[in-house]
N, C-alpha and C positions, 0 to 999 in steps of 0.2 A: 736740837733732834739727838736721838739715841746712837752713839757711834755702834757701828755692826762689826763684829769681829769674824773672821773665817774661823770654822773649827771643823775637823776632818775625825770622823768617825767610822769604826770597823761595822760593816753591818752584820757580822756574825756574832763578834764577842763585845760589842760596844765598846770597845777601846779606843781612846781618844789621843790625837796626835798633834801637834803642832803644824805640821805642814804635810802635804800629799806623799804618800810614798807607795809603792807597788806592791809591797808583801806586808800583812799585819805583822807588829814585832810580837803581839801579845799569843795568838792564836795560829799564825803561818798561813793565814788563807792569803792567796793571790788576786789582785783586785778587788777586793772588799773595801777598800777605804773611800769613802764618798763626802762631799764637802757638806757642812750645812752651818745656816747661818747663826750666830748668837749674840744677843744684844749684852751690852754692858751691864752689870749688876746694879747701877742706880737708874738705868733706864727701865730695866725689867721691872721695876716697883713703881714705877710712874705707869708703866704700860700697863700692869699687873691692877692699878687701884683705877685706873680710866676703863676698866673693861665693862660693858653692858650687857647683861643677862638677854639671852635670846630665848624664845617660847618654843620648847621643844616639839618636834613634830610629832612624837608618840609619847603620851603620858606614861610615867610608871606605874604599874600596875601590882597589886598585892600579889605575893606568891600564891597565896591561898586560890586565888582567880585565875591562875596560868594552867591551861589544860594540858596536863601531862601525857594525854593519847596522842597528843600532836607530834612527839619524840618516841612514839613506838617503834621497835627494830619491824622491819619488813623483810621475809626470805628472800633471798637470791635467786631460789631454786637449786643452788649448790650446796649442799649438806656441808660439807667439810670447810668451804669459806665460812659459811653461817656460823659453825663452830668457833672459828677464830674471831670473827666480828662480834660475837655476844648474843648470836640468836638473828643476827641480819644487818641490814643496812638502814640507817636512820636517814628519814627524808632531811634533805638539807644539808646532808654531810657530804666530808670531801674526804676519801680515801686515797691513799697514795701507796701504790704496789711498784716495790723497787725488785730487781734482780738482775742476774748476769746475761747478757745475750743469747738467746737460744734455748734459755731455761724452758719458756713455755708462757710467758706473761701474755702474749697477744692471743694465743689459742685460750687461756682459761678466761680473760675478760670477754672473749667473742662468745664462749659458750654461757657465761654468764647474760649477757646480753640476750642472747636467744631464750634461755630459761624464764628471763624476766617477761619478754614479750610472750613466751607460750603460756605460762603459767598464770600470769597476772593479768594478760591481755591490754597491757600499757606498751608505749612507745618507747625504745630505746634507741639512742643515737650514737653511734660509733665513729668516731673522728680519728682518723692516721694521717701523720703526715710523714712517716717513715714508708709506708708501701702506698701503691696503687690501688685504686678501688677494686682492679681486676684480680689482683693478687690475693685481697681480704676476701672475694667472692670464691675464688678456688678454695682457698681454705676452709670456708663458710660449707662449701660442697662436701670437701672431705671429711667433715666431724660433723655434717648433719646440723648446722647451724643456720640455716636459712629459714627466714620468717618474714611474713609482710609486714610486721611492724618493728622490724630492725632495720634502722635506716643508718646509712653509710654516706661519710663524707670524707673526701681525701683533700685535706685544708691546712695550712700552715699558717696563716693568718688568724689571730684573734678575733678581730672586728668581723670576718666572713663568718667563723665558728659561731660568734654571739648571734649573727644573722641568721644561720641554720637553726640555732635554739627558738628564736622567733617565731620561724615558719613550721617547725614541725612539731614543737612543744612538748617534748620528753618528758618522763619521769625520772629516766636514767642516762646520764652523759658519760660515755668513755672517752678518754683521750689519750691517743698513744703517738707521743709520748709528750710529756709536758717540756722537755728539754729541746725539743722541734718545732715548739711554738713560737710565732713571731708576735710582738705587738708593736705596731707602726708606730705610735706615738711615743716611744722608748728608744733613747740611744742604746748601742750594744749589738752585739753579734747574735745569733742566733744560740741559745746554748751557754750565754753568759751570764754571769751572776745577775745583773740587772734585767736581764731580759725573762730569767727564769722566773725570779721574784716577783715582777710585776705581771707574767702570766697567771701564775699560781693565786696572787692576792685577786685578780679580777675574776679567775674562777671559782675562788671561796666566795666574794661577794655574791656573785651569781646564783651560787648554791643555797645563800643564806636569804638570799631576798626571794627567791622563786621556788625554794622547796624540792628543788631538783637535787637529787643524788648523783653525785661526781666521782668517777673512777679516774684516777691519773696514773699514768706508767712512768716509772722514773729510773733513768738510767744510773748505775753504779759506779765507783770508782776502783782501782786494781785493789784497793783494800776492803771492797765489799760494801763500802758507806755508799747513802745516795748521793750521786753527785750534784753539785750545785751549792749554794750557801746555805747555812744550818737553820737559817730560819724558813726555808722549806717545809722543814719538817715540824716547825712551831706553826706554821699556816693552818696546815690541815689538820684534820680531828683524828685519823689512824692512819698509822703507819706499817705496812707488812712488807715483809720480806719472805722473797720467793727464792727457794734452794732449790738444788739439784745437781747430782753428778754426771756429765755428759755420758758417762759408760753405765749408768743405771736408769730404770726407767722410774724411779720412785722421785717425787718431788714432794716438797714440804711447804707450806705457809706457816711463817710466825709473825706474831704480833709484836711489833716493837713501840710502839705507843697506841692506846685506845682511849678516846675519853669517854666511851658509854660501856665499858667492861673490862675484863682482864686481860692482860699479856701473856697468862700463863698458858694458854692453849696452843695447840699446833693441829694444823690440817694436813692430812696426807692425800696424796693424788698418785696417778700411775699415768705416764704418758704411753698411749699405744697408736698404732697406725690411724686409727678413726678419732684420734682426739686423745682428750685427757678426761680421764675418769676419776671420780673420789673413791678411794679406799679405807672402808670404814673399819675393818680390822687389819692394819698394818704388819701384824705381829707374823701372819703366814709368809710375808716376803723375806722376814729376816730369819727363817728356818730353813733348814733341809730335812724334808721328809723323808725319812727311812724307817724300816722295820725293825733293825736290829742296832743295837748300841755299838759305836764305833769309837776305837781309840782317839785320843785326842781332842775330844770335843765336849764342852760344857754349856747348859742353857742357863741364860741370867735374865733378869727384867730391869731394862732401863726407863728411867721416867724423862720424858721430853715435856716440859713443862708441868702440867699435870697428867698427862697422858702416858699410862704403862705401856710399854712394848717390850715382847720377847726378843731376845737376839741370841745368837749362837758365836759360841768363840770357839774357834779350831788352832789345834796347836800342832806342830811338828818337828821334830828333833833329827838329826843326821849327824852320824859320828864322820868327824873329820880330822885329817893330819894338818890344816892350816893352824900357824901359831896364834893368829887372832880368829877364833870362831866367828860366824857370820851371825848376826842380829836383823831379822826383816820382819817389818811392823805395816800391816795394813787395815786399816779401820780403828786402830787402838793409837793411845798415847805413847810414842816410843818410849819417853823418860820412865812415864809410870811401868811399862813392861819390864825396861831393866832394871829397877827397884825391885818388881816382884821376883824377877829370875835371882836377884842378889838375895831375897827372904828366903825364897825356895831352897836355894842351897844352904845358905847358913843356919835357918831357923826350922826348916822343913826337913832336910837330910836328904834332899833330891840333887845329886850333883848333874849338872849340865854345861860343865866348864870346858869340856872339850868336844860339844856337840855344836852344830849350827841350829839354831831356834828360829822356827818361823811363826809367828803370830796372825791372825786374821778374823775379820768378822764375816758374815753371808749376807750376800744381798746388798752390799753396798753401805751398811748401817756403820754409824761412828759412835763410839763409845769411848767416851773420855770422862765419864764420871768414876769416882773411887769404888762405887758400889760393886763394879765388877772384876775389882782385883782377885778376888778368890777364884772365880770363874777362871780368869787367866792362870792362875797359880795351878789349879786342878787339870786343866785342859793341857798343858805343859806338861805337869807329871803324867797325866796318863798317855802320852805321848811317847815320854820317856821311858815308862815302863811297859808300854803295850798292852795296857789295861784299861778296858772302857768302864766309865762311871754307871752307875744303876740306871737302868732305863726309865723314864719318867720322873727325872731327879732335876730340879734347877738349883742355881747355887748363887747365894746372895752373901756379900760381906765384903769391907773394906780391910784391907791387910797392912798392919804397922810395921815398922822397921824392926820392931821387938819378935814379930810374927803372932802378935795378936789380931784375933779378927773383931773388927769394931761394928757397931750399928750403923745403918744406913737411914736415910729420910724415906718416908713414904712406903715403909717395910709393909703395913696393911694392905695396901692397895697393890702393890706390886705382887704379893702373894695371893690377893683374890683376883688378879688377873691371869695367873699361871693356873689357879684351880678351876678357873672358867675354861682354861683350854684344855683341862685333862692331865696335867701333870699332878702326881700322885704324892710325891717327896720333896723335902726343901731342907738345904743345907743351908743354916741360917747361924747368925751372931746369937747371944743369950739374950733373953728378956721380951721374946717375942709373945703377944697375945695370942692364945689357944681357943679362946672362946668363940663357937658358932664354926670351928673349922674340920673338916673331913680329911685334909691333907695331912699327911704324918712329917711332922717338923722332927730335924736333926739339930739341936742347938750345940755350937761349938764356940771354945774360948779362944783357940790358938789355929796356926795351922798343921801342925802336928796333930793336931785332934781331927781336924777336917780330911787330913789324907787318911788317918786310920777309919773315919767315918764311911769314906767314899770307898773305902776296899783297896786303897793305894798303899803299897809298903813304902816305907823309909829306906833309903840306902845312900850310901856315900863310899867315895874311895879318892884318896887324894892322888893315887898313881893314874888309875885308868878309869874312875867313873864306874867301874864294876863291884858288885858282892854286896850281901845283905847286910844290915846293922845286925 
């Protein structure tokens, strides 16, 4: 007989070790090493040569005869979620929605189940193991998500859940959450690596065999990654990340993995007392609407995936006697703002070395891309000189250490979005296509030219920071 050896392999990275260890030496995962049986090389040849072919249960089919309509996306009734999914959810697919506690995952998926039942007239089954049925009903009453074809089950046992599916026969299954489900025939604690992998594999097999669309809620670690083994993301078809600041009503859904579409789309939502609603035009959340131009503000256009969104950068400078002036940043990259301040003083002639500088965005927006460099520079220069930028102007461009203004990606789409929202002027790098544009474009090559074009004078003083050039 063949001699069988023990082999220990990591479930996340497939790294092999000679004996069991608690932590994988390759990926650093805890509790991912599992024992597998491996026959010797001579035995594997014997076994391989002695295998008998088995008649498959389903014959192979020419690809031309496979019905492509069977995998057409179906709208969830939530337009922003459909945008990220690529038009809707595919029957038989498994979608994993991850996010921090309290961000609104359960509220969003309860709304999806309600709209699925209301618009399609089909049964949706919502399974929760983190809340009682009464708690979910209270949320449904508050958000208006009560429907006779939305079924609710407060269960954590996988076998019981499969029994509910057999009885109810839904076309949409929501499981909240996958880390709280228990497979009785598998060892391990709830939320452990083995349990999470087994539950996800069973629900994935259910979706593929029955054509039920499955939506899973996933917990995240302190680093923001999906909790559990890495194989969890490989088992499902779509991985979505639900983001939001607790101090802001804005919520965003990003695609991390999508076997049926692009991962460049972003869905925007707003959390309200009555539930979560789609935001088709999120630019209004990031702009402070006022009649007159105010010193220290500049409007730019950020690209989040393929979606252009207008954002407002605000700057404030205050004279100080402290030996180390303060630099406070909110919604921007601190290191990039520090770099822009250095370039603004050295290349632009605007001295802020003896002033406290504050830079922030409006509405909880985060601007970390280089395309916002020029807007940050002009907002701070405008605040320092107490002069407002021209009303109706947007500012786009990356600022280099030599003071040059560089091109940014997606400039055409950014300008089109600003033009749609009524902006009439744009301060941009050179080389912009002007065909078919009614917006007035001001092309600049460096920071000094941008300051002059926007009506901000250059000034420098090594002594007090006062006086014109």
